[in-house]
Residue, then its C-alpha position, 0 to 999 in steps of 0.5 A: m366505596n368503590p369497588v378497585d377495579p382489577f386492572e388497577q390493583q395491577l397497576r399499583e403492585a407494579f409501581r409500588r415502591v420498593e426497597p433496593p437490596p443493599g451494595l446496590e449503591r457501591k455497585i452502580l459507583l463502581r461500575i462508573q468508575p472509570r477503569q485505570p488503562r493497563r500498563l505494556p510491560s517494558w518490552f514491548a516498547v522496546a519491541a514496537s520501536l524496532v519493528l518500526v527502524v528495521g519496517g523503516s529501514l526496509g522501505v528506504m531500501r526500496w524506495q533507494e533501489h525504485q529510484q535506483r532501477q529507474r535512474e537506470a533504466e532511463r539511462v537505457r533509454q537514452q542510450l537505445a534512444l542515441t543508437l537509433e538515432i545513430t543508426s538513421r544518419t548512418l542509413a540516412k548517409a548509406d542511401q544518398r550516398l548509393k542515389s550520387i553512384g546510381v543505385e535505385r535499388i539492393r537486391l537483397q540475399e537470404v543466407s541460410s548461415w553464417q558458416e558458409y562465409 
């Protein structure tokens, strides 16, 4: 007979069949079974709905306010453009009239306060 090498003996020991402990199969099957999802309390759905409704309402209100501010800004811009156009035309007419009567340059005098008038 052949004497068995100690390394081979260790390998045989390491790979020998070992019986599983009792109940191992049941424990494994319990772990791999799908778990039932937790049910949320019914008040949670109501609270989430309220949060969505309030959040959505606030969002819509802010959007409407933003739109209103944009419309107001556009109205003010148009008024300013009209005012500048009218002022420009009026100054051009005044300049034409002054030139028609021979005034080329107007001497400006600084006023220190309005109370002198």
